[in-house]
N, C-alpha and C positions, 0 to 999 in steps of 0.2 A: 444345644450342644452341637459342635461342628462335626459334620459327617465327612471324615477324611476320604472315605471310599468314593463318595459322590464327587468331591472336589477333584480327586485324581482322575476320575472318569471324564469329567468335563474338560480338564486340561488335556487329557489324551485325545479327546474328540476334537478340541480346538486345534491342536498340533496337526492331527491328520487332515483336517479341513484346509489348513494352511498349505500343507504339502500338496494336496490335490489342486488347490488354486494355483500354486507356483508351477506345478507340472503343466497345467493348461496354458498358462502364459508362456512357458518355455517352448511350446509347440510353435507359437508365432515367431519367436526368435529363431528357432531352427529353420522354419520356412523362409524367413527373410534372408538368412545366410545362404540357403540353397539358391534362391531367386537371384540375389546379387552375384553369386559365383557363376551361375549359368549365363547371366546376361553379359558379364564382363569377359569371361573366358571363351565364350562362343565366338568372339570376334578376334582372337589373337592368332589363329592359324596353327599349323602343325608345331608342336613343341615336344621337348624331351625334358623330363624332370631329373634333377640332380639332388641326391640325398647324401647326408653325411653329418658328422659331428659338428655341433655348434662351438666346440672347444678348440678346434684347430686354429692355430695362429698363422699369420701370413708367411712365416719362415718355415712352416711345416711342408714337407714334400707333397703331402696329399692336398693341402690348400693350393699349392702351385699346380698340381695335376688337375684339380677341379677347375681352376681358372683356365687352363689350356683346353680342357674339354669343352667348357662353355664357349670359349672363343671359336674353336673349330666347328662346334654345332651351329653357331650363328653364321659363320662363313659358308656353311653348307646348306643354309636355308631353313634351319630349325630355330624356333624360339627356345628359350630356356626358362623352365619353371623351377623355383626352389621354395623352401619353407620360409624364405624372406628374412631369416635371421643372420647371425654372424657365422664365422667359421667356414665350413665347406659351402654353406648356402651363399654366403657373401662372395666366396671365390667363384662359384658358378655364375652368379649374376654379374660379377666384375668382368669375367671373360666375355660374356654376351654383350655387355655394355661397351667394352673395348672394341668389339667388332661391329658396333652400331646395329646390333641385332635386337630382337624382342627379348625383354628381360622382365619376367613376372615373379612376384613374391606373394606367397600365401602365408601370411603371418599368423601365429597363434599367440594368444595372451597367456603368458606364463609368469610365475612369481620370480623367476631367475633366468638368466642367459638370453632370453629372446627379446630382440628389438629389431626394427627395420634396418636393413643395411642400405647404404647410399647408392647402390647400383641398380635399383629397381626402377623401371619406368613408372613415373608418378601416376599415370592413368591405369597402371596394371598392378597395383598393390591392393590386396584384400586382407582384411583382418577377421579372424574367426575366434569364437569362444569354444567351439566344439571340434574336437579332434576328428570325429567320425565324418562330419560334413567336409572338413578340409581334405580328408583322405579320398572321399568320393571325387572331389575336384581333381586331385592328382591323377586318379585312374581314368576319369572320363575324358580329360583334355590332354593326355600325354600319349605320344606315339612311341615312347620308350622310357625306361627307367635306367639311370646310371647311378649306381650305389657305391659311394666311397666308404671308407672305414667310419664307423659311428657307434653309438650306444644303443640303448633300448628303443628309443624312438625310431632310429634308422632300421633296426631289425624288425620292428613292428610294421613299418611301411613295406619293407622287403617281403616279409612272409605273408602279409595280406595280399599283395599282388600275386605271389606264387599260388596262394590258395584259390584266389578268384579264377586264375587261368586253369589250374588243376581241376577245379570243379566245373569248369566251362560256364561260369557265370559271366565271364567276359571273353572276348577273343584273345588269342595269343598275341603278345607284343614283346619286343626285345627287353630283357632284363639283364643288364651288364654290370658286373661287379668289378671294381677297380682296386687292385692291390692283392696279388696272390698271397703275399706273406700274411695278410690279415684274414682273408677268406678261406684259404685252402685248409687250415686246421679245422674250421667249422664244418666244411664239406667232407673232410675225411671222417669226422664223427658221424655226420648224416649217413654216409655210405656204410660205415662199419656197424652202426647201431640201428638206425631207422630202417635201412634197406636189408643188410645182410643178417642181422641178429633178430630183429623183431618184426620185420616185414610190414612196417606201417606205411611205407611208400612203395611205389613201383619204380623200376629202373628208368623208365621214360620220364619220370618227374625230374630227374637230374638234368635233363636236356632243356629245362625251362630257363636255366641261367647260363651265362657265359662269364668267364673270369679272364680279365686282361690286365696288363700293366702299362700299356702305352696309349695315350689319348687318340692317336690316329686309328688304332684298332677299333675304337668305339665307332668312329665314323664309317670305317670300312664295313663293320658288321651291320650297322643300321642301313647303309646303302644296299648291301647285299640282301638283307631281309626284305626291304620294301621293293627292291628290284625284281624279286620273284613275282610281285603283283603288278609290275610295270608302273609303279608309282614313284614320283619324285617327292622331295620334301614339301613341295607346294600342292600336294594332293589335298 
């Protein structure tokens, strides 16, 4: 007579062993992504990351704004790092490419929306399976974040950077939000709810970000920030 309980137990054990084996092999994949990222990005020089929605089309004002920011960054000695995909990412790389600057793409494999844009330097394109590895690369090799309007992914990258600075896990660097009409309502809520009502943040935490509407303001703030340390974009 077949013992269903024993069969189920064997199947359960087999499944768990497969999970453990897959987890072990995943460690090597994760390590390889870190090693490749460190080796490539350690050679690109000072860069600023541009984040934003993959859904923005070339006729959108924020696409055009991101392209201008990328162009001005490159003209002022900064490389540009994006997530490597379409929309705002494409615009940032396009601006840097137009200025003959360094244009880096950290692409992520997704079931929709994401594909390499054509404005990335071919020797500066990396592909990632793991979001967390990719985010480490953004933080480690960026001298600043410029965050355009976007969705959950953009917010994830923004708040991760704010949290790391707030908790002093990394040194402070410029976080610049472009588009006051998009960002101000969120920060009004942060002030009224997180700060004033529930006291879950401190007032000085609000100083970790700047909100601007003009691309030149990004450059002026970056130069002012690093000018305090007597550093140029070529530090």
